[in-house]
C-alpha angles and dihedrals in degrees: 000000000000119000114268094238092058099059120107131184112224124194123192111195114196137168093260105021146024118213123190124186143174109233133188123227087256090059097254112148105225098182135349141183125205119196134169117269118232094230100162099050133074127298087260091055090052091049091051088058090054092049091048091055092048092045091051087066092057092086088071109077091213090066090072088060095064112123099190143020130219123194128197121195132175115252131354125334119219105209090192094064 
């Protein structure tokens, strides 16, 4: 089993899906969940899709050992909005 300090939660937010995974420092995907993205709703609806994908990993006890999170999104992010 990978060392606890080396586990990272990765989240890939796309226009049609959100995928969250627990990844080792070596890049091995240990567990992942892919759910539909709510692309036509409000920003809150989209964020709920992200939270749902992350929450779906909580059944795996290793997910609680993640020490960092990385998020990938398409396009530019405006930190002022």
